[in-house]
C-alpha positions as CSV (number, residue, x, y, z in Angstrom):
1,X,22.3,-4.3,-4.6
2,X,19.5,-2.5,-2.8
3,X,16.0,-3.6,-3.6
4,X,12.4,-2.3,-3.4
5,X,10.2,-5.3,-2.6
6,X,6.5,-5.2,-3.4
7,X,4.2,-7.9,-2.1
8,X,2.2,-9.5,-4.9
9,X,0.8,-12.4,-2.8
10,X,-2.7,-13.5,-3.7
11,X,-5.0,-15.3,-1.3
12,X,-8.2,-16.8,-2.9
13,X,-10.1,-16.7,0.4
14,X,-11.8,-13.3,0.7
15,X,-11.6,-13.6,4.5
16,X,-7.8,-13.5,4.2
17,X,-6.8,-10.2,2.7
18,X,-3.9,-10.1,0.3
19,X,-1.8,-7.4,-1.5
20,X,-2.6,-8.7,-4.9
21,X,-6.3,-8.4,-4.3
22,X,-5.6,-4.7,-3.7
23,X,-3.9,-4.2,-7.0
24,X,-0.3,-4.5,-5.9
25,X,0.7,-5.6,-9.4
26,X,-0.1,-2.1,-10.6
27,X,1.9,-0.6,-7.8
28,X,4.8,-2.9,-8.7
29,X,4.7,-1.8,-12.3
30,X,4.4,1.9,-11.4
31,X,7.2,1.8,-8.9
32,X,9.5,0.1,-11.4
33,X,8.8,2.7,-14.0
34,X,9.3,5.6,-11.5
35,X,12.6,4.1,-10.3
36,X,13.8,3.9,-13.9
37,X,12.7,7.4,-14.7
38,X,14.6,8.7,-11.6
39,X,17.7,6.6,-12.4
40,X,17.7,5.0,-9.0
41,X,20.2,2.2,-8.5
42,X,17.7,-0.1,-7.1
43,X,16.0,-3.3,-8.2
44,X,12.2,-3.4,-7.9
45,X,11.1,-7.0,-7.3
46,X,8.0,-9.0,-6.4
47,X,7.8,-10.5,-3.0
48,X,5.5,-13.4,-2.1
49,X,4.6,-12.0,1.4
50,X,5.9,-9.3,3.6
51,X,3.8,-10.4,6.6
52,X,1.4,-7.4,6.9
53,X,-1.5,-8.7,4.9
54,X,-4.1,-6.8,6.9
55,X,-2.6,-3.4,6.1
56,X,-1.5,-4.0,2.5
57,X,-0.5,-3.5,-0.2
58,X,3.0,-3.5,1.3
59,X,6.4,-2.6,0.1
60,X,9.9,-2.6,1.7
61,X,13.3,-1.2,1.0
62,X,15.9,-3.9,1.4
63,X,18.1,-4.8,3.1
64,X,16.9,-3.5,6.4
65,X,15.0,-0.6,5.1
66,X,11.6,0.8,6.1
67,X,8.2,-0.8,5.3
68,X,5.4,1.0,3.5
69,X,1.8,-0.1,4.2
70,X,-1.5,0.6,2.6
71,X,0.4,1.6,-0.6
72,X,-1.6,3.2,-3.4
73,X,-0.7,4.8,-6.6
74,X,-1.2,8.3,-5.1
75,X,1.4,7.5,-2.4
76,X,4.2,6.4,-4.7
77,X,6.1,9.7,-4.4
78,X,6.8,9.1,-0.7
79,X,8.3,5.7,-1.6
80,X,10.4,7.2,-4.4
81,X,11.8,9.9,-2.0
82,X,12.6,7.3,0.6
83,X,14.3,5.1,-2.1
84,X,16.4,8.0,-3.2
85,X,17.6,8.6,0.4
86,X,18.0,4.8,0.9
87,X,20.2,4.4,-2.2
88,X,22.5,7.2,-1.1
89,X,23.2,5.6,2.2
90,X,25.8,2.8,2.5
91,X,24.7,-0.6,3.7
């Protein structure tokens, strides 16, 4: 099954940025809701780290899909459109 991974990693050190410190849990919840509302055959899941902490919050379509950086609630429509296209492709 195809997935939409959202980083929810939290780093307590303010000198090390983290997605959770930038409200990625809200993004995870909103993306999950929007995927359900759009009947997308995709699982929205937490990820501990996607490796781009400096430019987070981060999300990725998996397997082998695109990354999304600096994700915010006002950018979710772009991810939903990409998820629709992603779920229509085989792989």
